[in-house]
Residue, then its C-alpha position, 0 to 999 in steps of 0.5 A: m498616184m491617187a490617195d483615198f481622201t474622204i472630206t468631212g467637217f465640223a458642220d456645227e460651224i455652219g450653224p446649230d440646226l442639224d437640217e441646215q448642217i445637212r443641207v450645206l454638206h449636201e450642197n458641197g457634195i460632202s457625205h461625212i460629218e465630224v459631230r461636235g454640236i447640234d442644236g446648241e448642245n455639245v456632243s458630250e452632253f447628248t443623251l443616248a436617246e438624242a444621239k440615236g435620234y440624230k443618227k437616224r436623221l443623218d442616216d436618212a440623209g446619207i451622212k456618215v459620222s467620221s469622228i466625234g469632236s469631243p471636248i475631252g481633255k480640254i480642262e486644266i490639268t489641275d482640275a478634278f479628273e474623275p468627273h471628266l473620266e466619267q464624261f469621257k466614258h459617256v462620250l464613248e457610248v455616244a460614239r458607239v451610237f453614231n458608229a464613229q471610228y474616231v473620238r478626238v481628245f486633248s491633253f489638258f490645259m497647262a496651269d503654268s509655263d512649266t509644262a514638264k512638271y505636269q507630264d506624269e499627270v498627263i500620261r496617267r490621265w491618258q492611261a485611264f482614257m485608254e483603259a476605258a477605251k479598251d471596251y470599245p475596240e472599234i474606236t480609235l482616240l485621236h489626240e489633237n495638237e491644240k494651243a496651250i495644252f500639253g501636246d501643243v508642240p510636236e515634241r510633246c505630242l510625240t512624248l504622249l503618243k510614244s508613252i501610251d504606245s497603243p494602236q488605239l491612239r493616233a494623232a489628228f494633225d492640225p496645221a493651223n494650230f501648229v502655226q499659231c504655236g509658232v511651230k514649223v509645220y512641214p516638213e518638221a512637225f509632220d515628219l516627227l508625227a508621221p507614223y501616228i497621223a491618222y486624221i487631218h484637220i483642214k485649216d490654215a493660219h498666218y504666223a504673223d497674226r495667227a489669223v485663220t485662213p482657208a487652206g492654202y492661204g496661210d503658212g501651214k503648207l497645206k498643199d505640201i502636206l496633201a502632196r505628201l499624203v498622196k505620196d504616202n498613199y494616205h487613206g483617210y479623212l480630211s476634216l474641214e474646221p473653217h474657223l472663218t469669222e472674217f477673211t479679207g482675201f476674198a477678191q483673190l479667192e473669187q478670182d481663183g474660183v474658190s468663194i462666193a462674191d462678198n467682202e467677208v464671211d458673214d455666216g457659217a454656210r458661206a464660211f464652210t463653203v469657202a473652206s470646202n472650195a479652197l481644199k478642193a482647189i488644192l486637191v483637184d486643180q493642183l494635185h489632180q486628186e479625187w475625193k469622196 
């Protein structure tokens, strides 16, 4: 059985320069990008003219945009919402320029540990997001399970997804973020959210120290998740988000043919390549899958 995996990634972790991002994507055989930052500027701050210029450069390089990695929803739940909603509307315009199918959004940092008391306000704000998104029917919003937000655990992610109840909202499933929240990723979190999962972030982490690792070298059960996606005939993106500033397991990685010979990840291009190779090792060598 073959799934339909397309590898993409947060190329700003390679470096701020778009030409460098494109070069490393090409070196890794990757033809998609999740746009989050270019030239030191966040995607939410791009003017439409800048977005059009970046889009042309990506088109000329044969790189398509899988998603906009926006920071929307990464403010305190007690912060003013109206300016943030206006910023979100601008992000939708930027996403349309990039012809992006998805826009990543979060569910607000909690002001204290009593998360339940903020639930109604989270839902209200998300309803406003969805109302604005109706004018962009080609775009699906992706809620990412980020640490310390309302939807940092699967149960509250499900509450949000069911409360909104819209085909224009789906989940971006991030195994490492769940590990860092002490959540059992697979099968528990995955099974709970499976009907809503439309996008996978590829990074792994350890429960013990919350350190991020390449796929398959942490506790996020990336191989099990990818095998399940194959079984479920998944058609969609696997988005590399390395977050590797230092990783001490390079001897084993080198033995496995995953990494460049070195003692640490000391630049973004190397980190991205390590993350890319680790994912491909699971897909191709262990699960006998193709990717594009």
